[in-house]
KEVEXLO-735149 format. One record per residue: residue number from 1; x, y, z of N, C-alpha, C, CB in turn. Coordinates in nm, 2 decimals, decimal comma, always signed. Atoms other than C-alpha are relative to their C-alpha. Glycine has a CB too. Layout:
BEGIN
{n NUM | n_x X | n_y Y | n_z Z | ca_x X | ca_y Y | ca_z Z | c_x X | c_y Y | c_z Z | cb_x X | cb_y Y | cb_z Z} $
...
//
This chain:
BEGIN
{n 1 | n_x -0,09 | n_y -0,15 | n_z -0,01 | ca_x +3,36 | ca_y +1,60 | ca_z +4,88 | c_x -0,07 | c_y +0,03 | c_z +0,13 | cb_x -0,02 | cb_y +0,15 | cb_z -0,13} $
{n 2 | n_x +0,02 | n_y -0,02 | n_z -0,13 | ca_x +3,39 | ca_y +1,73 | ca_z +5,26 | c_x -0,06 | c_y +0,08 | c_z -0,03 | cb_x +0,10 | cb_y +0,02 | cb_z +0,08} $
{n 3 | n_x +0,05 | n_y -0,17 | n_z -0,04 | ca_x +3,18 | ca_y +1,96 | ca_z +5,42 | c_x +0,14 | c_y +0,13 | c_z +0,04 | cb_x -0,11 | cb_y -0,02 | cb_z +0,17} $
{n 4 | n_x -0,14 | n_y -0,10 | n_z +0,03 | ca_x +3,43 | ca_y +2,26 | ca_z +5,35 | c_x -0,12 | c_y +0,15 | c_z +0,00 | cb_x +0,12 | cb_y -0,04 | cb_z -0,20} $
{n 5 | n_x +0,11 | n_y -0,09 | n_z +0,07 | ca_x +3,34 | ca_y +2,58 | ca_z +5,40 | c_x -0,03 | c_y +0,14 | c_z -0,08 | cb_x -0,04 | cb_y +0,02 | cb_z +0,07} $
{n 6 | n_x +0,02 | n_y -0,15 | n_z +0,11 | ca_x +3,21 | ca_y +2,93 | ca_z +5,21 | c_x +0,09 | c_y +0,09 | c_z -0,01 | cb_x -0,10 | cb_y +0,08 | cb_z +0,03} $
{n 7 | n_x -0,09 | n_y -0,09 | n_z -0,06 | ca_x +3,48 | ca_y +3,14 | ca_z +5,23 | c_x -0,07 | c_y +0,10 | c_z -0,14 | cb_x +0,20 | cb_y -0,05 | cb_z +0,01} $
{n 8 | n_x +0,06 | n_y -0,13 | n_z +0,09 | ca_x +3,39 | ca_y +3,50 | ca_z +5,05 | c_x +0,03 | c_y +0,04 | c_z -0,11 | cb_x +0,02 | cb_y +0,10 | cb_z +0,03} $
{n 9 | n_x -0,10 | n_y +0,03 | n_z +0,18 | ca_x +3,65 | ca_y +3,39 | ca_z +4,74 | c_x -0,08 | c_y -0,06 | c_z -0,04 | cb_x +0,16 | cb_y -0,10 | cb_z -0,04} $
{n 10 | n_x +0,07 | n_y +0,10 | n_z +0,09 | ca_x +3,44 | ca_y +3,13 | ca_z +4,71 | c_x -0,17 | c_y +0,03 | c_z -0,09 | cb_x -0,02 | cb_y -0,13 | cb_z +0,10} $
{n 11 | n_x +0,13 | n_y -0,13 | n_z +0,06 | ca_x +3,11 | ca_y +3,31 | ca_z +4,74 | c_x -0,02 | c_y +0,11 | c_z -0,11 | cb_x -0,01 | cb_y +0,10 | cb_z +0,08} $
{n 12 | n_x -0,08 | n_y -0,18 | n_z +0,08 | ca_x +3,28 | ca_y +3,62 | ca_z +4,53 | c_x -0,06 | c_y -0,08 | c_z -0,14 | cb_x +0,25 | cb_y +0,06 | cb_z +0,00} $
{n 13 | n_x -0,01 | n_y +0,08 | n_z +0,11 | ca_x +3,33 | ca_y +3,32 | ca_z +4,25 | c_x -0,09 | c_y -0,06 | c_z -0,08 | cb_x +0,06 | cb_y -0,07 | cb_z +0,03} $
{n 14 | n_x +0,18 | n_y +0,05 | n_z +0,08 | ca_x +3,01 | ca_y +3,17 | ca_z +4,23 | c_x -0,09 | c_y +0,07 | c_z -0,08 | cb_x -0,11 | cb_y -0,03 | cb_z +0,10} $
{n 15 | n_x +0,07 | n_y -0,10 | n_z +0,02 | ca_x +2,86 | ca_y +3,48 | ca_z +4,21 | c_x -0,01 | c_y +0,04 | c_z -0,18 | cb_x +0,07 | cb_y +0,11 | cb_z +0,08} $
{n 16 | n_x -0,07 | n_y -0,03 | n_z +0,15 | ca_x +3,06 | ca_y +3,57 | ca_z +3,90 | c_x -0,03 | c_y -0,14 | c_z -0,05 | cb_x +0,19 | cb_y +0,04 | cb_z +0,00} $
{n 17 | n_x +0,02 | n_y +0,12 | n_z +0,04 | ca_x +3,03 | ca_y +3,22 | ca_z +3,76 | c_x -0,22 | c_y -0,01 | c_z +0,00 | cb_x +0,11 | cb_y -0,12 | cb_z +0,14} $
{n 18 | n_x +0,07 | n_y -0,03 | n_z -0,01 | ca_x +2,66 | ca_y +3,25 | ca_z +3,81 | c_x -0,08 | c_y +0,13 | c_z -0,11 | cb_x +0,01 | cb_y -0,01 | cb_z +0,11} $
{n 19 | n_x -0,05 | n_y -0,14 | n_z +0,10 | ca_x +2,68 | ca_y +3,60 | ca_z +3,60 | c_x +0,01 | c_y -0,01 | c_z -0,08 | cb_x +0,09 | cb_y +0,07 | cb_z +0,01} $
{n 20 | n_x -0,07 | n_y -0,03 | n_z +0,14 | ca_x +2,84 | ca_y +3,47 | ca_z +3,33 | c_x -0,07 | c_y -0,17 | c_z -0,05 | cb_x +0,22 | cb_y +0,02 | cb_z +0,00} $
{n 21 | n_x +0,06 | n_y +0,03 | n_z +0,07 | ca_x +2,55 | ca_y +3,19 | ca_z +3,27 | c_x +0,06 | c_y -0,13 | c_z +0,09 | cb_x -0,01 | cb_y +0,05 | cb_z -0,16} $
{n 22 | n_x +0,00 | n_y +0,12 | n_z -0,01 | ca_x +2,71 | ca_y +2,88 | ca_z +3,41 | c_x -0,11 | c_y -0,10 | c_z +0,16 | cb_x +0,15 | cb_y -0,01 | cb_z +0,00} $
{n 23 | n_x +0,08 | n_y +0,03 | n_z -0,08 | ca_x +2,51 | ca_y +2,58 | ca_z +3,52 | c_x +0,12 | c_y -0,05 | c_z +0,11 | cb_x -0,10 | cb_y -0,10 | cb_z -0,06} $
{n 24 | n_x +0,02 | n_y +0,06 | n_z -0,14 | ca_x +2,50 | ca_y +2,44 | ca_z +3,86 | c_x +0,08 | c_y -0,13 | c_z -0,02 | cb_x -0,16 | cb_y -0,01 | cb_z +0,06} $
{n 25 | n_x -0,18 | n_y +0,10 | n_z -0,03 | ca_x +2,71 | ca_y +2,11 | ca_z +3,80 | c_x +0,13 | c_y +0,04 | c_z -0,11 | cb_x -0,03 | cb_y -0,22 | cb_z -0,04} $
{n 26 | n_x -0,11 | n_y -0,01 | n_z +0,06 | ca_x +2,95 | ca_y +2,26 | ca_z +3,58 | c_x +0,11 | c_y +0,10 | c_z +0,10 | cb_x -0,03 | cb_y +0,05 | cb_z -0,14} $
{n 27 | n_x +0,00 | n_y -0,06 | n_z -0,11 | ca_x +2,97 | ca_y +2,49 | ca_z +3,87 | c_x +0,06 | c_y -0,06 | c_z +0,13 | cb_x -0,11 | cb_y +0,03 | cb_z +0,01} $
{n 28 | n_x -0,05 | n_y +0,14 | n_z -0,12 | ca_x +3,01 | ca_y +2,30 | ca_z +4,16 | c_x +0,13 | c_y -0,13 | c_z -0,06 | cb_x -0,17 | cb_y -0,12 | cb_z +0,04} $
{n 29 | n_x -0,13 | n_y +0,09 | n_z -0,01 | ca_x +3,27 | ca_y +2,04 | ca_z +3,98 | c_x +0,13 | c_y +0,11 | c_z -0,03 | cb_x +0,00 | cb_y -0,12 | cb_z -0,12} $
{n 30 | n_x -0,11 | n_y -0,09 | n_z +0,00 | ca_x +3,48 | ca_y +2,36 | ca_z +3,94 | c_x +0,04 | c_y +0,07 | c_z +0,10 | cb_x -0,01 | cb_y +0,08 | cb_z -0,06} $
{n 31 | n_x -0,06 | n_y -0,02 | n_z -0,17 | ca_x +3,45 | ca_y +2,46 | ca_z +4,29 | c_x +0,03 | c_y -0,12 | c_z +0,12 | cb_x -0,13 | cb_y +0,09 | cb_z +0,08} $
{n 32 | n_x -0,02 | n_y +0,13 | n_z -0,10 | ca_x +3,48 | ca_y +2,11 | ca_z +4,46 | c_x -0,08 | c_y +0,00 | c_z +0,11 | cb_x +0,13 | cb_y -0,01 | cb_z +0,06} $
{n 33 | n_x +0,19 | n_y -0,02 | n_z -0,10 | ca_x +3,13 | ca_y +2,10 | ca_z +4,60 | c_x -0,08 | c_y -0,12 | c_z -0,06 | cb_x -0,14 | cb_y +0,19 | cb_z -0,05} $
{n 34 | n_x +0,09 | n_y +0,09 | n_z +0,00 | ca_x +2,87 | ca_y +1,89 | ca_z +4,57 | c_x -0,10 | c_y +0,07 | c_z -0,13 | cb_x -0,06 | cb_y -0,04 | cb_z +0,15} $
{n 35 | n_x +0,09 | n_y -0,12 | n_z -0,02 | ca_x +2,59 | ca_y +1,99 | ca_z +4,38 | c_x -0,15 | c_y +0,03 | c_z +0,06 | cb_x -0,02 | cb_y +0,03 | cb_z -0,12} $
{n 36 | n_x +0,11 | n_y -0,06 | n_z -0,08 | ca_x +2,33 | ca_y +2,03 | ca_z +4,62 | c_x +0,08 | c_y +0,11 | c_z +0,10 | cb_x -0,09 | cb_y -0,13 | cb_z +0,09} $
{n 37 | n_x -0,02 | n_y -0,12 | n_z -0,08 | ca_x +2,54 | ca_y +2,21 | ca_z +4,82 | c_x +0,02 | c_y +0,10 | c_z -0,06 | cb_x +0,09 | cb_y +0,00 | cb_z +0,08} $
{n 38 | n_x +0,03 | n_y -0,07 | n_z +0,07 | ca_x +2,56 | ca_y +2,47 | ca_z +4,52 | c_x -0,07 | c_y +0,06 | c_z -0,01 | cb_x -0,01 | cb_y -0,02 | cb_z -0,06} $
{n 39 | n_x +0,19 | n_y -0,09 | n_z +0,03 | ca_x +2,22 | ca_y +2,55 | ca_z +4,47 | c_x +0,01 | c_y +0,00 | c_z +0,16 | cb_x -0,20 | cb_y -0,11 | cb_z -0,10} $
{n 40 | n_x -0,02 | n_y -0,08 | n_z -0,17 | ca_x +2,17 | ca_y +2,54 | ca_z +4,88 | c_x +0,13 | c_y +0,13 | c_z +0,02 | cb_x +0,07 | cb_y -0,14 | cb_z +0,14} $
{n 41 | n_x -0,09 | n_y -0,13 | n_z -0,05 | ca_x +2,43 | ca_y +2,81 | ca_z +4,86 | c_x -0,03 | c_y +0,11 | c_z -0,03 | cb_x +0,14 | cb_y +0,00 | cb_z -0,03} $
{n 42 | n_x +0,08 | n_y -0,09 | n_z +0,07 | ca_x +2,21 | ca_y +2,96 | ca_z +4,54 | c_x -0,09 | c_y +0,03 | c_z +0,06 | cb_x -0,04 | cb_y -0,03 | cb_z -0,12} $
{n 43 | n_x +0,09 | n_y +0,01 | n_z -0,10 | ca_x +1,94 | ca_y +2,95 | ca_z +4,73 | c_x -0,03 | c_y +0,12 | c_z +0,10 | cb_x +0,04 | cb_y -0,12 | cb_z +0,06} $
{n 44 | n_x -0,02 | n_y -0,08 | n_z -0,17 | ca_x +2,05 | ca_y +3,11 | ca_z +5,06 | c_x +0,04 | c_y +0,17 | c_z -0,13 | cb_x +0,22 | cb_y -0,10 | cb_z +0,17} $
{n 45 | n_x -0,01 | n_y -0,18 | n_z +0,08 | ca_x +2,20 | ca_y +3,45 | ca_z +4,80 | c_x -0,07 | c_y +0,05 | c_z -0,06 | cb_x +0,08 | cb_y +0,03 | cb_z -0,08} $
{n 46 | n_x +0,17 | n_y -0,08 | n_z +0,08 | ca_x +1,87 | ca_y +3,48 | ca_z +4,62 | c_x +0,10 | c_y -0,04 | c_z -0,11 | cb_x -0,08 | cb_y +0,23 | cb_z +0,02} $
{n 47 | n_x -0,08 | n_y +0,05 | n_z +0,20 | ca_x +2,08 | ca_y +3,40 | ca_z +4,24 | c_x -0,07 | c_y -0,10 | c_z -0,05 | cb_x +0,19 | cb_y -0,10 | cb_z +0,00} $
{n 48 | n_x +0,11 | n_y +0,08 | n_z +0,08 | ca_x +1,80 | ca_y +3,13 | ca_z +4,17 | c_x -0,11 | c_y +0,08 | c_z +0,00 | cb_x -0,03 | cb_y -0,14 | cb_z +0,06} $
{n 49 | n_x +0,11 | n_y -0,07 | n_z +0,02 | ca_x +1,50 | ca_y +3,22 | ca_z +4,03 | c_x -0,08 | c_y -0,09 | c_z +0,04 | cb_x -0,03 | cb_y +0,05 | cb_z -0,13} $
{n 50 | n_x +0,11 | n_y +0,07 | n_z -0,01 | ca_x +1,18 | ca_y +3,01 | ca_z +4,15 | c_x -0,02 | c_y -0,04 | c_z -0,13 | cb_x -0,10 | cb_y +0,07 | cb_z +0,07} $
{n 51 | n_x +0,07 | n_y +0,07 | n_z +0,08 | ca_x +1,13 | ca_y +2,70 | ca_z +3,98 | c_x -0,15 | c_y +0,04 | c_z -0,09 | cb_x -0,03 | cb_y -0,10 | cb_z +0,08} $
{n 52 | n_x +0,13 | n_y -0,02 | n_z +0,05 | ca_x +0,87 | ca_y +2,76 | ca_z +3,69 | c_x -0,05 | c_y -0,18 | c_z -0,01 | cb_x +0,01 | cb_y +0,10 | cb_z -0,16} $
{n 53 | n_x +0,07 | n_y +0,09 | n_z -0,04 | ca_x +0,57 | ca_y +2,47 | ca_z +3,77 | c_x -0,05 | c_y +0,02 | c_z -0,10 | cb_x -0,06 | cb_y +0,00 | cb_z +0,11} $
{n 54 | n_x +0,19 | n_y -0,06 | n_z +0,11 | ca_x +0,31 | ca_y +2,42 | ca_z +3,45 | c_x -0,05 | c_y -0,08 | c_z +0,11 | cb_x -0,08 | cb_y -0,08 | cb_z -0,22} $
{n 55 | n_x +0,14 | n_y +0,06 | n_z -0,02 | ca_x +0,03 | ca_y +2,37 | ca_z +3,56 | c_x -0,08 | c_y -0,02 | c_z -0,06 | cb_x -0,07 | cb_y +0,03 | cb_z +0,05} $
{n 56 | n_x +0,08 | n_y +0,09 | n_z +0,13 | ca_x -0,07 | ca_y +2,19 | ca_z +3,27 | c_x -0,09 | c_y -0,08 | c_z -0,01 | cb_x +0,05 | cb_y -0,07 | cb_z -0,06} $
{n 57 | n_x +0,05 | n_y +0,05 | n_z +0,00 | ca_x -0,39 | ca_y +2,04 | ca_z +3,26 | c_x -0,01 | c_y -0,14 | c_z -0,04 | cb_x -0,05 | cb_y +0,07 | cb_z -0,01} $
{n 58 | n_x -0,01 | n_y +0,11 | n_z +0,12 | ca_x -0,41 | ca_y +1,72 | ca_z +3,04 | c_x -0,21 | c_y +0,04 | c_z -0,06 | cb_x +0,05 | cb_y -0,22 | cb_z +0,09} $
{n 59 | n_x +0,13 | n_y -0,07 | n_z +0,03 | ca_x -0,75 | ca_y +1,80 | ca_z +2,82 | c_x -0,14 | c_y -0,13 | c_z +0,08 | cb_x +0,00 | cb_y +0,02 | cb_z -0,22} $
{n 60 | n_x +0,05 | n_y +0,12 | n_z -0,07 | ca_x -1,05 | ca_y +1,63 | ca_z +2,94 | c_x -0,05 | c_y -0,16 | c_z -0,06 | cb_x -0,10 | cb_y +0,05 | cb_z +0,07} $
{n 61 | n_x -0,03 | n_y +0,11 | n_z +0,07 | ca_x -1,10 | ca_y +1,30 | ca_z +2,85 | c_x -0,16 | c_y -0,04 | c_z +0,04 | cb_x +0,14 | cb_y -0,11 | cb_z +0,04} $
{n 62 | n_x +0,13 | n_y +0,05 | n_z -0,04 | ca_x -1,41 | ca_y +1,13 | ca_z +2,75 | c_x -0,09 | c_y -0,09 | c_z +0,00 | cb_x -0,05 | cb_y +0,03 | cb_z -0,03} $
{n 63 | n_x +0,01 | n_y +0,15 | n_z +0,01 | ca_x -1,58 | ca_y +0,86 | ca_z +2,84 | c_x -0,07 | c_y -0,07 | c_z -0,08 | cb_x -0,05 | cb_y -0,05 | cb_z +0,09} $
{n 64 | n_x +0,07 | n_y +0,04 | n_z +0,13 | ca_x -1,76 | ca_y +0,60 | ca_z +2,63 | c_x -0,08 | c_y -0,01 | c_z +0,07 | cb_x +0,02 | cb_y -0,11 | cb_z -0,09} $
{n 65 | n_x +0,18 | n_y +0,08 | n_z -0,07 | ca_x -2,10 | ca_y +0,52 | ca_z +2,61 | c_x +0,03 | c_y -0,13 | c_z -0,05 | cb_x -0,20 | cb_y +0,07 | cb_z -0,08} $
{n 66 | n_x +0,03 | n_y +0,16 | n_z -0,02 | ca_x -2,14 | ca_y +0,15 | ca_z +2,73 | c_x -0,10 | c_y -0,02 | c_z -0,13 | cb_x -0,08 | cb_y -0,04 | cb_z +0,16} $
{n 67 | n_x +0,09 | n_y -0,05 | n_z +0,05 | ca_x -2,33 | ca_y +0,03 | ca_z +2,46 | c_x -0,12 | c_y -0,11 | c_z +0,10 | cb_x +0,01 | cb_y -0,01 | cb_z -0,17} $
{n 68 | n_x +0,11 | n_y +0,02 | n_z -0,15 | ca_x -2,69 | ca_y -0,09 | ca_z +2,62 | c_x +0,01 | c_y +0,11 | c_z +0,16 | cb_x +0,05 | cb_y -0,16 | cb_z +0,06} $
{n 69 | n_x +0,00 | n_y -0,11 | n_z -0,15 | ca_x -2,63 | ca_y +0,15 | ca_z +2,96 | c_x -0,03 | c_y +0,14 | c_z -0,05 | cb_x +0,18 | cb_y +0,01 | cb_z +0,10} $
{n 70 | n_x +0,08 | n_y -0,07 | n_z +0,03 | ca_x -2,88 | ca_y +0,37 | ca_z +2,79 | c_x -0,09 | c_y -0,06 | c_z -0,02 | cb_x +0,02 | cb_y +0,07 | cb_z -0,07} $
{n 71 | n_x +0,13 | n_y +0,06 | n_z -0,04 | ca_x -3,18 | ca_y +0,38 | ca_z +2,92 | c_x -0,18 | c_y +0,09 | c_z -0,04 | cb_x +0,03 | cb_y -0,01 | cb_z +0,17} $
//
């Protein structure tokens, strides 16, 4: 896809689609844009939520006690 300029109409259409709950892939396809360009414009317009990163820690792994290592 060529680097097309975003018109006011494109931006309005993007806003409407995001509000309707469409996904990035669908929006990009229908607007004939790359997903990267669509995401970038959404971020620039404040239409995306910050990603939620899970800060899950794995349960501590118990170290096996080696036979004969105890004194």
